[in-house]
N, CA, C, O and the ligand as a Tripos MOL2 file, in Angstrom:
@<TRIPOS>MOLECULE
protein
  305   303    77     0     0
PROTEIN
NO_CHARGES

@<TRIPOS>ATOM
      1 N         -17.3340   12.5830   14.2360 N.3       1 MET1
      2 CA        -16.0070   11.9700   14.2660 C.3       1 MET1
      3 C         -15.7690   11.1790   12.9860 C.2       1 MET1
      4 O         -16.6350   10.4210   12.5490 O.2       1 MET1
      5 N         -14.6240   11.3500   12.4010 N.am      2 PRO2
      6 CA        -14.3310   10.6110   11.1650 C.3       2 PRO2
      7 C         -14.0700    9.1390   11.4340 C.2       2 PRO2
      8 O         -13.5980    8.7510   12.5030 O.2       2 PRO2
      9 N         -14.3890    8.3380   10.4370 N.am      3 ILE3
     10 CA        -14.1180    6.9010   10.5190 C.3       3 ILE3
     11 C         -12.8480    6.6070    9.7270 C.2       3 ILE3
     12 O         -12.6910    7.0520    8.5890 O.2       3 ILE3
     13 N         -11.9670    5.8690   10.3330 N.am      4 TYR4
     14 CA        -10.7330    5.4890    9.6480 C.3       4 TYR4
     15 C         -10.7290    3.9900    9.4140 C.2       4 TYR4
     16 O         -11.1780    3.2090   10.2530 O.2       4 TYR4
     17 N         -10.2150    3.6060    8.2590 N.am      5 GLU5
     18 CA        -10.1760    2.2020    7.8950 C.3       5 GLU5
     19 C          -8.7570    1.6820    8.0880 C.2       5 GLU5
     20 O          -7.7750    2.3480    7.7570 O.2       5 GLU5
     21 N          -8.6830    0.4790    8.6310 N.am      6 TYR6
     22 CA         -7.3820   -0.1270    8.8950 C.3       6 TYR6
     23 C          -7.3310   -1.5140    8.2940 C.2       6 TYR6
     24 O          -8.3510   -2.1800    8.1140 O.2       6 TYR6
     25 N          -6.1130   -1.9290    7.9910 N.am      7 PHE7
     26 CA         -5.8820   -3.2600    7.4710 C.3       7 PHE7
     27 C          -4.9530   -3.9960    8.4230 C.2       7 PHE7
     28 O          -3.9160   -3.4690    8.8270 O.2       7 PHE7
     29 N          -5.3340   -5.2210    8.7790 N.am      8 CYS8
     30 CA         -4.5080   -6.0170    9.6680 C.3       8 CYS8
     31 C          -3.6120   -6.9370    8.8410 C.2       8 CYS8
     32 O          -4.1120   -7.8350    8.1630 O.2       8 CYS8
     33 N          -2.2920   -6.7250    8.8870 N.am      9 PRO9
     34 CA         -1.3830   -7.5690    8.0990 C.3       9 PRO9
     35 C          -1.2780   -8.9790    8.6600 C.2       9 PRO9
     36 O          -0.7980   -9.8880    7.9810 O.2       9 PRO9
     37 N          -1.7190   -9.1600    9.8750 N.am     10 ASN10
     38 CA         -1.6000  -10.4760   10.5080 C.3      10 ASN10
     39 C          -2.6810  -11.4390   10.0330 C.2      10 ASN10
     40 O          -2.3840  -12.5690    9.6430 O.2      10 ASN10
     41 N          -3.9400  -10.9910   10.0650 N.am     11 CYS11
     42 CA         -5.0320  -11.8840    9.6670 C.3      11 CYS11
     43 C          -5.7120  -11.4080    8.3870 C.2      11 CYS11
     44 O          -6.7380  -11.9600    7.9880 O.2      11 CYS11
     45 N          -5.1460  -10.3810    7.7380 N.am     12 LYS12
     46 CA         -5.6170   -9.8870    6.4370 C.3      12 LYS12
     47 C          -7.0610   -9.3960    6.4810 C.2      12 LYS12
     48 O          -7.7780   -9.4740    5.4830 O.2      12 LYS12
     49 N          -7.4770   -8.9000    7.6160 N.am     13 SER13
     50 CA         -8.8340   -8.3790    7.6900 C.3      13 SER13
     51 C          -8.7950   -6.8550    7.7240 C.2      13 SER13
     52 O          -7.7910   -6.2360    8.0760 O.2      13 SER13
     53 N          -9.9230   -6.2850    7.3460 N.am     14 ARG14
     54 CA        -10.0570   -4.8340    7.4040 C.3      14 ARG14
     55 C         -11.0300   -4.4860    8.5080 C.2      14 ARG14
     56 O         -12.0010   -5.2040    8.7460 O.2      14 ARG14
     57 N         -10.7680   -3.3900    9.1760 N.am     15 PHE15
     58 CA        -11.7030   -2.9310   10.1910 C.3      15 PHE15
     59 C         -11.7170   -1.4140   10.2210 C.2      15 PHE15
     60 O         -10.7890   -0.7490    9.7590 O.2      15 PHE15
     61 N         -12.7870   -0.8920   10.7720 N.am     16 GLU16
     62 CA        -12.9380    0.5550   10.8240 C.3      16 GLU16
     63 C         -13.0480    1.0050   12.2640 C.2      16 GLU16
     64 O         -13.5970    0.3070   13.1160 O.2      16 GLU16
     65 N         -12.5160    2.1800   12.5160 N.am     17 LEU17
     66 CA        -12.5950    2.7320   13.8540 C.3      17 LEU17
     67 C         -13.0130    4.1930   13.7860 C.2      17 LEU17
     68 O         -12.5790    4.9480   12.9160 O.2      17 LEU17
     69 N         -13.8720    4.5690   14.7330 N.am     18 LEU18
     70 CA        -14.1790    5.9770   14.9090 C.3      18 LEU18
     71 C         -13.0600    6.5950   15.7330 C.2      18 LEU18
     72 O         -12.7230    6.1000   16.8090 O.2      18 LEU18
     73 N         -12.4970    7.6570   15.2330 N.am     19 ARG19
     74 CA        -11.3980    8.2720   15.9580 C.3      19 ARG19
     75 C         -11.6250    9.7730   16.0700 C.2      19 ARG19
     76 O         -12.0860   10.4220   15.1310 O.2      19 ARG19
     77 N         -11.2980   10.2970   17.2160 N.am     20 SER20
     78 CA        -11.3400   11.7430   17.3440 C.3      20 SER20
     79 C         -10.1020   12.3310   16.6680 C.2      20 SER20
     80 O          -9.1270   11.6230   16.4150 O.2      20 SER20
     81 N         -10.1520   13.6180   16.3810 N.am     21 MET21
     82 CA         -9.0460   14.2420   15.6700 C.3      21 MET21
     83 C          -7.7300   14.0840   16.4340 C.2      21 MET21
     84 O          -6.6620   14.0090   15.8270 O.2      21 MET21
     85 N          -7.8090   14.0340   17.7550 N.am     22 GLY22
     86 CA         -6.6000   13.9640   18.5530 C.3      22 GLY22
     87 C          -5.9650   12.5910   18.6060 C.2      22 GLY22
     88 O          -4.8250   12.4450   19.0480 O.2      22 GLY22
     89 N          -6.7040   11.5750   18.1540 N.am     23 SER23
     90 CA         -6.1740   10.2130   18.2800 C.3      23 SER23
     91 C          -5.9080    9.5680   16.9300 C.2      23 SER23
     92 O          -5.7650    8.3490   16.8370 O.2      23 SER23
     93 N          -5.8400   10.3820   15.8880 N.am     24 ILE24
     94 CA         -5.6450    9.8480   14.5430 C.3      24 ILE24
     95 C          -4.3690    9.0190   14.4580 C.2      24 ILE24
     96 O          -4.3410    7.9660   13.8210 O.2      24 ILE24
     97 N          -3.3250    9.5020   15.1000 N.am     25 ASN25
     98 CA         -2.0320    8.8400   14.9510 C.3      25 ASN25
     99 C          -1.7830    7.7580   15.9920 C.2      25 ASN25
    100 O          -0.7040    7.1680   16.0420 O.2      25 ASN25
    101 N          -2.7860    7.5030   16.8190 N.am     26 GLU26
    102 CA         -2.6050    6.4290   17.7790 C.3      26 GLU26
    103 C          -2.7750    5.0740   17.0940 C.2      26 GLU26
    104 O          -3.4530    4.9550   16.0730 O.2      26 GLU26
    105 N          -2.1520    4.0700   17.6740 N.am     27 ASP27
    106 CA         -2.2320    2.7390   17.0910 C.3      27 ASP27
    107 C          -3.6550    2.2020   17.1530 C.2      27 ASP27
    108 O          -4.3910    2.4580   18.1060 O.2      27 ASP27
    109 N          -4.0280    1.4520   16.1210 N.am     28 ALA28
    110 CA         -5.3240    0.7840   16.0840 C.3      28 ALA28
    111 C          -5.0950   -0.7180   16.0820 C.2      28 ALA28
    112 O          -4.2710   -1.2320   15.3260 O.2      28 ALA28
    113 N          -5.8230   -1.4020   16.9230 N.am     29 PHE29
    114 CA         -5.5840   -2.8310   17.0480 C.3      29 PHE29
    115 C          -6.7360   -3.6360   16.4730 C.2      29 PHE29
    116 O          -7.9050   -3.2960   16.6510 O.2      29 PHE29
    117 N          -6.3860   -4.6930   15.7890 N.am     30 CYS30
    118 CA         -7.3430   -5.5470   15.1060 C.3      30 CYS30
    119 C          -8.3160   -6.1660   16.1000 C.2      30 CYS30
    120 O          -7.8910   -6.7310   17.1070 O.2      30 CYS30
    121 N          -9.6170   -6.0690   15.8320 N.am     31 PRO31
    122 CA        -10.6120   -6.6750   16.7280 C.3      31 PRO31
    123 C         -10.6170   -8.2010   16.6590 C.2      31 PRO31
    124 O         -11.1860   -8.8610   17.5290 O.2      31 PRO31
    125 N          -9.9880   -8.7570   15.6350 N.am     32 VAL32
    126 CA         -9.9720  -10.2040   15.4670 C.3      32 VAL32
    127 C          -8.7810  -10.8350   16.1900 C.2      32 VAL32
    128 O          -8.9480  -11.7680   16.9750 O.2      32 VAL32
    129 N          -7.5810  -10.3200   15.9230 N.am     33 CYS33
    130 CA         -6.3790  -10.9590   16.4580 C.3      33 CYS33
    131 C          -5.5690  -10.0230   17.3530 C.2      33 CYS33
    132 O          -4.5550  -10.4280   17.9210 O.2      33 CYS33
    133 N          -6.0090   -8.7930   17.4760 N.am     34 ASN34
    134 CA         -5.3780   -7.8180   18.3610 C.3      34 ASN34
    135 C          -3.9830   -7.3970   17.8950 C.2      34 ASN34
    136 O          -3.2200   -6.8170   18.6670 O.2      34 ASN34
    137 N          -3.6540   -7.6830   16.6550 N.am     35 ALA35
    138 CA         -2.3970   -7.1740   16.1070 C.3      35 ALA35
    139 C          -2.5700   -5.7110   15.7220 C.2      35 ALA35
    140 O          -3.6930   -5.2270   15.5800 O.2      35 ALA35
    141 N          -1.4710   -5.0250   15.5570 N.am     36 ARG36
    142 CA         -1.5640   -3.6200   15.2030 C.3      36 ARG36
    143 C          -1.8970   -3.4650   13.7310 C.2      36 ARG36
    144 O          -1.2340   -4.0540   12.8770 O.2      36 ARG36
    145 N          -2.9270   -2.6730   13.4270 N.am     37 GLY37
    146 CA         -3.3570   -2.4820   12.0510 C.3      37 GLY37
    147 C          -2.6480   -1.3220   11.3840 C.2      37 GLY37
    148 O          -2.0840   -0.4480   12.0430 O.2      37 GLY37
    149 N          -2.6880   -1.3360   10.0670 N.am     38 GLU38
    150 CA         -2.1230   -0.2540    9.2730 C.3      38 GLU38
    151 C          -3.2640    0.5740    8.7030 C.2      38 GLU38
    152 O          -4.2690    0.0310    8.2450 O.2      38 GLU38
    153 N          -3.1040    1.8790    8.7340 N.am     39 LYS39
    154 CA         -4.1730    2.7390    8.2590 C.3      39 LYS39
    155 C          -4.3300    2.6160    6.7470 C.2      39 LYS39
    156 O          -3.3480    2.5970    6.0060 O.2      39 LYS39
    157 N          -5.5870    2.5310    6.3030 N.am     40 VAL40
    158 CA         -5.9000    2.4580    4.8800 C.3      40 VAL40
    159 C          -6.5670    3.7580    4.4910 C.2      40 VAL40
    160 O          -7.4650    4.2340    5.1860 O.2      40 VAL40
    161 N          -6.1380    4.3280    3.3960 N.am     41 PHE41
    162 CA         -6.7970    5.5300    2.9340 C.3      41 PHE41
    163 C          -7.9950    5.1390    2.0850 C.2      41 PHE41
    164 O          -7.8480    4.5180    1.0320 O.2      41 PHE41
    165 N          -9.1500    5.4980    2.5410 N.am     42 SER42
    166 CA        -10.3760    5.0780    1.8810 C.3      42 SER42
    167 C         -10.6090    5.8770    0.6050 C.2      42 SER42
    168 O          -9.9040    6.8470    0.3220 O.2      42 SER42
    169 N         -11.6040    5.4530   -0.1520 N.am     43 ALA43
    170 CA        -11.9510    6.1560   -1.3810 C.3      43 ALA43
    171 C         -12.3260    7.5990   -1.0780 C.2      43 ALA43
    172 O         -12.0760    8.5040   -1.8740 O.2      43 ALA43
    173 N         -12.9280    7.7930    0.0830 N.am     44 PHE44
    174 CA        -13.3620    9.1420    0.4380 C.3      44 PHE44
    175 C         -12.1760   10.0860    0.5420 C.2      44 PHE44
    176 O         -12.2390   11.2170    0.0600 O.2      44 PHE44
    177 N         -11.1120    9.6400    1.1570 N.am     45 THR45
    178 CA         -9.9700   10.5200    1.3740 C.3      45 THR45
    179 C          -9.0450   10.5730    0.1730 C.2      45 THR45
    180 O          -8.1150   11.3790    0.1470 O.2      45 THR45
    181 N          -9.2870    9.7100   -0.8460 N.am     46 SER46
    182 CA         -8.4170    9.7400   -2.0120 C.3      46 SER46
    183 C          -8.9060   10.7390   -3.0580 C.2      46 SER46
    184 O          -8.2640   10.9460   -4.0880 O.2      46 SER46
    185 N         -10.0520   11.3510   -2.7760 N.am     47 PHE47
    186 CA        -10.4970   12.4150   -3.6560 C.3      47 PHE47
    187 C          -9.6050   13.6320   -3.4690 C.2      47 PHE47
    188 O          -9.2740   14.0050   -2.3430 O.2      47 PHE47
    189 N          -9.2310   14.2320   -4.5510 N.am     48 SER48
    190 CA         -8.3910   15.4200   -4.4550 C.3      48 SER48
    191 C          -9.0460   16.5620   -5.2220 C.2      48 SER48
    192 O          -9.9190   16.3450   -6.0620 O.2      48 SER48
    193 N          -8.6190   17.7490   -4.9240 N.am     49 LYS49
    194 CA         -9.1600   18.8950   -5.6290 C.3      49 LYS49
    195 C          -8.0710   19.5420   -6.4690 C.2      49 LYS49
    196 O          -6.9430   19.7400   -6.0170 O.2      49 LYS49
    197 N          -8.4360   19.8660   -7.6960 N.am     50 ASP50
    198 CA         -7.4520   20.5460   -8.5280 C.3      50 ASP50
    199 C          -7.5170   22.0510   -8.2890 C.2      50 ASP50
    200 O          -8.2390   22.5190   -7.4090 O.2      50 ASP50
    201 N          -6.7690   22.7890   -9.0690 N.am     51 SER51
    202 CA         -6.6400   24.2170   -8.8050 C.3      51 SER51
    203 C          -7.9340   24.9760   -9.0450 C.2      51 SER51
    204 O          -8.0990   26.0990   -8.5700 O.2      51 SER51
    205 N          -8.8550   24.3580   -9.7860 N.am     52 GLU52
    206 CA        -10.1180   25.0370  -10.0420 C.3      52 GLU52
    207 C         -11.1780   24.6560   -9.0320 C.2      52 GLU52
    208 O         -12.3170   25.1120   -9.1250 O.2      52 GLU52
    209 N         -10.8240   23.8430   -8.0890 N.am     53 GLY53
    210 CA        -11.7470   23.4960   -7.0260 C.3      53 GLY53
    211 C         -12.7200   22.4130   -7.4110 C.2      53 GLY53
    212 O         -13.7110   22.1890   -6.7160 O.2      53 GLY53
    213 N         -12.4480   21.7320   -8.5210 N.am     54 ILE54
    214 CA        -13.3410   20.6640   -8.9600 C.3      54 ILE54
    215 C         -12.8600   19.3410   -8.3840 C.2      54 ILE54
    216 O         -11.6860   18.9870   -8.5000 O.2      54 ILE54
    217 N         -13.7750   18.6230   -7.7670 N.am     55 SER55
    218 CA        -13.3850   17.3450   -7.1960 C.3      55 SER55
    219 C         -13.0080   16.3680   -8.3100 C.2      55 SER55
    220 O         -13.7310   16.2230   -9.2960 O.2      55 SER55
    221 N         -11.9020   15.7260   -8.1430 N.am     56 THR56
    222 CA        -11.4350   14.7770   -9.1400 C.3      56 THR56
    223 C         -11.2200   13.4190   -8.4820 C.2      56 THR56
    224 O         -10.5270   13.3090   -7.4710 O.2      56 THR56
    225 N         -11.8020   12.4210   -9.0500 N.am     57 SER57
    226 CA        -11.5980   11.0920   -8.5100 C.3      57 SER57
    227 C         -10.2550   10.5550   -8.9470 C.2      57 SER57
    228 O          -9.8950   10.6320  -10.1210 O.2      57 SER57
    229 N          -9.5160   10.0100   -8.0010 N.am     58 VAL58
    230 CA         -8.2290    9.4190   -8.3360 C.3      58 VAL58
    231 C          -8.2890    7.8990   -8.2150 C.2      58 VAL58
    232 O          -7.2700    7.2140   -8.3010 O.2      58 VAL58
    233 N          -9.5030    7.3880   -8.0130 N.am     59 GLY59
    234 CA         -9.6580    5.9460   -7.9280 C.3      59 GLY59
    235 C         -11.1120    5.6010   -8.1460 C.2      59 GLY59
    236 O         -11.9900    6.3060   -7.6490 O.2      59 GLY59
    237 N         -11.3870    4.5450   -8.8680 N.am     60 GLY60
    238 CA        -12.7640    4.1840   -9.1320 C.3      60 GLY60
    239 C         -13.3840    5.0730  -10.1730 C.2      60 GLY60
    240 O         -12.7010    5.9060  -10.7690 O.2      60 GLY60
    241 N         -14.6850    4.9070  -10.4050 N.am     61 PHE61
    242 CA        -15.4280    5.6990  -11.3630 C.3      61 PHE61
    243 C         -14.7710    5.6860  -12.7400 C.2      61 PHE61
    244 O         -14.6750    6.7210  -13.4000 O.2      61 PHE61
    245 N         -14.3260    4.5260  -13.1600 N.am     62 ASP62
    246 CA        -13.6630    4.4310  -14.4420 C.3      62 ASP62
    247 C         -14.5660    4.8510  -15.5860 C.2      62 ASP62
    248 O         -14.0960    5.3490  -16.6090 O.2      62 ASP62
    249 N         -15.8740    4.6460  -15.4080 N.am     63 LYS63
    250 CA        -16.8130    4.9910  -16.4690 C.3      63 LYS63
    251 C         -16.8490    6.4910  -16.7080 C.2      63 LYS63
    252 O         -17.2960    6.9400  -17.7640 O.2      63 LYS63
    253 N         -16.3920    7.2520  -15.7590 N.am     64 CYS64
    254 CA        -16.4110    8.7020  -15.8910 C.3      64 CYS64
    255 C         -15.0810    9.2520  -16.3830 C.2      64 CYS64
    256 O         -14.8840   10.4670  -16.3860 O.2      64 CYS64
    257 N         -14.1710    8.3880  -16.7950 N.am     65 ALA65
    258 CA        -12.8280    8.8380  -17.1620 C.3      65 ALA65
    259 C         -12.8700    9.8860  -18.2690 C.2      65 ALA65
    260 O         -12.0810   10.8320  -18.2670 O.2      65 ALA65
    261 N         -13.8040    9.7110  -19.2230 N.am     66 GLY66
    262 CA        -13.8750   10.6580  -20.3220 C.3      66 GLY66
    263 C         -15.0580   11.5990  -20.2050 C.2      66 GLY66
    264 O         -15.4410   12.2410  -21.1830 O.2      66 GLY66
    265 N         -15.6310   11.6850  -19.0390 N.am     67 CYS67
    266 CA        -16.8420   12.4630  -18.8380 C.3      67 CYS67
    267 C         -16.5510   13.9500  -18.8400 C.2      67 CYS67
    268 O         -15.6530   14.4160  -18.1390 O.2      67 CYS67
    269 N         -17.3140   14.6970  -19.6300 N.am     68 THR68
    270 CA        -17.1250   16.1380  -19.6300 C.3      68 THR68
    271 C         -18.3590   16.8700  -19.1320 C.2      68 THR68
    272 O         -18.4090   18.1000  -19.1430 O.2      68 THR68
    273 N         -19.3590   16.1030  -18.6930 N.am     69 THR69
    274 CA        -20.5570   16.7450  -18.1780 C.3      69 THR69
    275 C         -20.4790   16.8750  -16.6760 C.2      69 THR69
    276 O         -19.6880   16.1940  -16.0240 O.2      69 THR69
    277 N         -21.2940   17.7410  -16.1320 N.am     70 ALA70
    278 CA        -21.2680   17.9580  -14.6950 C.3      70 ALA70
    279 C         -22.0650   16.8960  -13.9570 C.2      70 ALA70
    280 O         -21.7820   16.5920  -12.7980 O.2      70 ALA70
    281 N         -23.0570   16.3350  -14.6250 N.am     71 SER71
    282 CA        -23.9690   15.4510  -13.9090 C.3      71 SER71
    283 C         -23.5620   13.9840  -13.9780 C.2      71 SER71
    284 O         -23.9860   13.1810  -13.1470 O.2      71 SER71
    285 N         -22.7410   13.6320  -14.9670 N.am     72 CYS72
    286 CA        -22.3520   12.2380  -15.1930 C.3      72 CYS72
    287 C         -23.5480   11.3750  -15.5790 C.2      72 CYS72
    288 O         -23.4390   10.1490  -15.5740 O.2      72 CYS72
    289 N         -24.6800   11.9790  -15.9110 N.am     73 SER73
    290 CA        -25.8630   11.1860  -16.2200 C.3      73 SER73
    291 C         -25.7000   10.4490  -17.5430 C.2      73 SER73
    292 O         -26.4320    9.4960  -17.8100 O.2      73 SER73
    293 N         -24.7510   10.8740  -18.3770 N.am     74 SER74
    294 CA        -24.5650   10.2250  -19.6750 C.3      74 SER74
    295 C         -23.4710    9.1700  -19.6280 C.2      74 SER74
    296 O         -23.1180    8.5940  -20.6570 O.2      74 SER74
    297 N         -22.9420    8.9180  -18.4610 N.am     75 CYS75
    298 CA        -21.8030    8.0020  -18.3700 C.3      75 CYS75
    299 C         -22.2180    6.5460  -18.3310 C.2      75 CYS75
    300 O         -21.3800    5.6650  -18.5260 O.2      75 CYS75
    301 N         -23.4950    6.2680  -18.0820 N.am     76 PHE76
    302 CA        -23.8500    4.8790  -17.8160 C.3      76 PHE76
    303 C         -24.7220    4.2560  -18.8870 C.2      76 PHE76
    304 O         -25.0910    3.0870  -18.7800 O.2      76 PHE76
    305 ZN         -6.0260   -9.2060   12.6810 Zn       77 ZN77
@<TRIPOS>BOND
     1     1     2 1
     2     2     3 1
     3     3     4 2
     4     3     5 am
     5     5     6 1
     6     6     7 1
     7     7     8 2
     8     7     9 am
     9     9    10 1
    10    10    11 1
    11    11    12 2
    12    11    13 am
    13    13    14 1
    14    14    15 1
    15    15    16 2
    16    15    17 am
    17    17    18 1
    18    18    19 1
    19    19    20 2
    20    19    21 am
    21    21    22 1
    22    22    23 1
    23    23    24 2
    24    23    25 am
    25    25    26 1
    26    26    27 1
    27    27    28 2
    28    27    29 am
    29    29    30 1
    30    30    31 1
    31    31    32 2
    32    31    33 am
    33    33    34 1
    34    34    35 1
    35    35    36 2
    36    35    37 am
    37    37    38 1
    38    38    39 1
    39    39    40 2
    40    39    41 am
    41    41    42 1
    42    42    43 1
    43    43    44 2
    44    43    45 am
    45    45    46 1
    46    46    47 1
    47    47    48 2
    48    47    49 am
    49    49    50 1
    50    50    51 1
    51    51    52 2
    52    51    53 am
    53    53    54 1
    54    54    55 1
    55    55    56 2
    56    55    57 am
    57    57    58 1
    58    58    59 1
    59    59    60 2
    60    59    61 am
    61    61    62 1
    62    62    63 1
    63    63    64 2
    64    63    65 am
    65    65    66 1
    66    66    67 1
    67    67    68 2
    68    67    69 am
    69    69    70 1
    70    70    71 1
    71    71    72 2
    72    71    73 am
    73    73    74 1
    74    74    75 1
    75    75    76 2
    76    75    77 am
    77    77    78 1
    78    78    79 1
    79    79    80 2
    80    79    81 am
    81    81    82 1
    82    82    83 1
    83    83    84 2
    84    83    85 am
    85    85    86 1
    86    86    87 1
    87    87    88 2
    88    87    89 am
    89    89    90 1
    90    90    91 1
    91    91    92 2
    92    91    93 am
    93    93    94 1
    94    94    95 1
    95    95    96 2
    96    95    97 am
    97    97    98 1
    98    98    99 1
    99    99   100 2
   100    99   101 am
   101   101   102 1
   102   102   103 1
   103   103   104 2
   104   103   105 am
   105   105   106 1
   106   106   107 1
   107   107   108 2
   108   107   109 am
   109   109   110 1
   110   110   111 1
   111   111   112 2
   112   111   113 am
   113   113   114 1
   114   114   115 1
   115   115   116 2
   116   115   117 am
   117   117   118 1
   118   118   119 1
   119   119   120 2
   120   119   121 am
   121   121   122 1
   122   122   123 1
   123   123   124 2
   124   123   125 am
   125   125   126 1
   126   126   127 1
   127   127   128 2
   128   127   129 am
   129   129   130 1
   130   130   131 1
   131   131   132 2
   132   131   133 am
   133   133   134 1
   134   134   135 1
   135   135   136 2
   136   135   137 am
   137   137   138 1
   138   138   139 1
   139   139   140 2
   140   139   141 am
   141   141   142 1
   142   142   143 1
   143   143   144 2
   144   143   145 am
   145   145   146 1
   146   146   147 1
   147   147   148 2
   148   147   149 am
   149   149   150 1
   150   150   151 1
   151   151   152 2
   152   151   153 am
   153   153   154 1
   154   154   155 1
   155   155   156 2
   156   155   157 am
   157   157   158 1
   158   158   159 1
   159   159   160 2
   160   159   161 am
   161   161   162 1
   162   162   163 1
   163   163   164 2
   164   163   165 am
   165   165   166 1
   166   166   167 1
   167   167   168 2
   168   167   169 am
   169   169   170 1
   170   170   171 1
   171   171   172 2
   172   171   173 am
   173   173   174 1
   174   174   175 1
   175   175   176 2
   176   175   177 am
   177   177   178 1
   178   178   179 1
   179   179   180 2
   180   179   181 am
   181   181   182 1
   182   182   183 1
   183   183   184 2
   184   183   185 am
   185   185   186 1
   186   186   187 1
   187   187   188 2
   188   187   189 am
   189   189   190 1
   190   190   191 1
   191   191   192 2
   192   191   193 am
   193   193   194 1
   194   194   195 1
   195   195   196 2
   196   195   197 am
   197   197   198 1
   198   198   199 1
   199   199   200 2
   200   199   201 am
   201   201   202 1
   202   202   203 1
   203   203   204 2
   204   203   205 am
   205   205   206 1
   206   206   207 1
   207   207   208 2
   208   207   209 am
   209   209   210 1
   210   210   211 1
   211   211   212 2
   212   211   213 am
   213   213   214 1
   214   214   215 1
   215   215   216 2
   216   215   217 am
   217   217   218 1
   218   218   219 1
   219   219   220 2
   220   219   221 am
   221   221   222 1
   222   222   223 1
   223   223   224 2
   224   223   225 am
   225   225   226 1
   226   226   227 1
   227   227   228 2
   228   227   229 am
   229   229   230 1
   230   230   231 1
   231   231   232 2
   232   231   233 am
   233   233   234 1
   234   234   235 1
   235   235   236 2
   236   235   237 am
   237   237   238 1
   238   238   239 1
   239   239   240 2
   240   239   241 am
   241   241   242 1
   242   242   243 1
   243   243   244 2
   244   243   245 am
   245   245   246 1
   246   246   247 1
   247   247   248 2
   248   247   249 am
   249   249   250 1
   250   250   251 1
   251   251   252 2
   252   251   253 am
   253   253   254 1
   254   254   255 1
   255   255   256 2
   256   255   257 am
   257   257   258 1
   258   258   259 1
   259   259   260 2
   260   259   261 am
   261   261   262 1
   262   262   263 1
   263   263   264 2
   264   263   265 am
   265   265   266 1
   266   266   267 1
   267   267   268 2
   268   267   269 am
   269   269   270 1
   270   270   271 1
   271   271   272 2
   272   271   273 am
   273   273   274 1
   274   274   275 1
   275   275   276 2
   276   275   277 am
   277   277   278 1
   278   278   279 1
   279   279   280 2
   280   279   281 am
   281   281   282 1
   282   282   283 1
   283   283   284 2
   284   283   285 am
   285   285   286 1
   286   286   287 1
   287   287   288 2
   288   287   289 am
   289   289   290 1
   290   290   291 1
   291   291   292 2
   292   291   293 am
   293   293   294 1
   294   294   295 1
   295   295   296 2
   296   295   297 am
   297   297   298 1
   298   298   299 1
   299   299   300 2
   300   299   301 am
   301   301   302 1
   302   302   303 1
   303   303   304 2
@<TRIPOS>SUBSTRUCTURE
     1 MET1         2 RESIDUE 1 A MET
     2 PRO2         6 RESIDUE 1 A PRO
     3 ILE3        10 RESIDUE 1 A ILE
     4 TYR4        14 RESIDUE 1 A TYR
     5 GLU5        18 RESIDUE 1 A GLU
     6 TYR6        22 RESIDUE 1 A TYR
     7 PHE7        26 RESIDUE 1 A PHE
     8 CYS8        30 RESIDUE 1 A CYS
     9 PRO9        34 RESIDUE 1 A PRO
    10 ASN10       38 RESIDUE 1 A ASN
    11 CYS11       42 RESIDUE 1 A CYS
    12 LYS12       46 RESIDUE 1 A LYS
    13 SER13       50 RESIDUE 1 A SER
    14 ARG14       54 RESIDUE 1 A ARG
    15 PHE15       58 RESIDUE 1 A PHE
    16 GLU16       62 RESIDUE 1 A GLU
    17 LEU17       66 RESIDUE 1 A LEU
    18 LEU18       70 RESIDUE 1 A LEU
    19 ARG19       74 RESIDUE 1 A ARG
    20 SER20       78 RESIDUE 1 A SER
    21 MET21       82 RESIDUE 1 A MET
    22 GLY22       86 RESIDUE 1 A GLY
    23 SER23       90 RESIDUE 1 A SER
    24 ILE24       94 RESIDUE 1 A ILE
    25 ASN25       98 RESIDUE 1 A ASN
    26 GLU26      102 RESIDUE 1 A GLU
    27 ASP27      106 RESIDUE 1 A ASP
    28 ALA28      110 RESIDUE 1 A ALA
    29 PHE29      114 RESIDUE 1 A PHE
    30 CYS30      118 RESIDUE 1 A CYS
    31 PRO31      122 RESIDUE 1 A PRO
    32 VAL32      126 RESIDUE 1 A VAL
    33 CYS33      130 RESIDUE 1 A CYS
    34 ASN34      134 RESIDUE 1 A ASN
    35 ALA35      138 RESIDUE 1 A ALA
    36 ARG36      142 RESIDUE 1 A ARG
    37 GLY37      146 RESIDUE 1 A GLY
    38 GLU38      150 RESIDUE 1 A GLU
    39 LYS39      154 RESIDUE 1 A LYS
    40 VAL40      158 RESIDUE 1 A VAL
    41 PHE41      162 RESIDUE 1 A PHE
    42 SER42      166 RESIDUE 1 A SER
    43 ALA43      170 RESIDUE 1 A ALA
    44 PHE44      174 RESIDUE 1 A PHE
    45 THR45      178 RESIDUE 1 A THR
    46 SER46      182 RESIDUE 1 A SER
    47 PHE47      186 RESIDUE 1 A PHE
    48 SER48      190 RESIDUE 1 A SER
    49 LYS49      194 RESIDUE 1 A LYS
    50 ASP50      198 RESIDUE 1 A ASP
    51 SER51      202 RESIDUE 1 A SER
    52 GLU52      206 RESIDUE 1 A GLU
    53 GLY53      210 RESIDUE 1 A GLY
    54 ILE54      214 RESIDUE 1 A ILE
    55 SER55      218 RESIDUE 1 A SER
    56 THR56      222 RESIDUE 1 A THR
    57 SER57      226 RESIDUE 1 A SER
    58 VAL58      230 RESIDUE 1 A VAL
    59 GLY59      234 RESIDUE 1 A GLY
    60 GLY60      238 RESIDUE 1 A GLY
    61 PHE61      242 RESIDUE 1 A PHE
    62 ASP62      246 RESIDUE 1 A ASP
    63 LYS63      250 RESIDUE 1 A LYS
    64 CYS64      254 RESIDUE 1 A CYS
    65 ALA65      258 RESIDUE 1 A ALA
    66 GLY66      262 RESIDUE 1 A GLY
    67 CYS67      266 RESIDUE 1 A CYS
    68 THR68      270 RESIDUE 1 A THR
    69 THR69      274 RESIDUE 1 A THR
    70 ALA70      278 RESIDUE 1 A ALA
    71 SER71      282 RESIDUE 1 A SER
    72 CYS72      286 RESIDUE 1 A CYS
    73 SER73      290 RESIDUE 1 A SER
    74 SER74      294 RESIDUE 1 A SER
    75 CYS75      298 RESIDUE 1 A CYS
    76 PHE76      302 RESIDUE 1 A PHE
    77 ZN77       305 GROUP 0 **** ****
């Protein structure tokens, strides 16, 4: 089951919930204040694939911005 991350606008906390595929769109309630949370798209789901099927980071990994190697071993 995938884990979804939520942000509570009421108490500014983040929480994660395990959700089955059928309950993705159901409301998630904050474990701290029980307000309704907003879904956060995690770094995992912000990865996108281009037309060549190569995974491209759209957030983070700034050190790899100019990386042309496959291993990224020279980035650090
Ligand atoms: Zn809350």
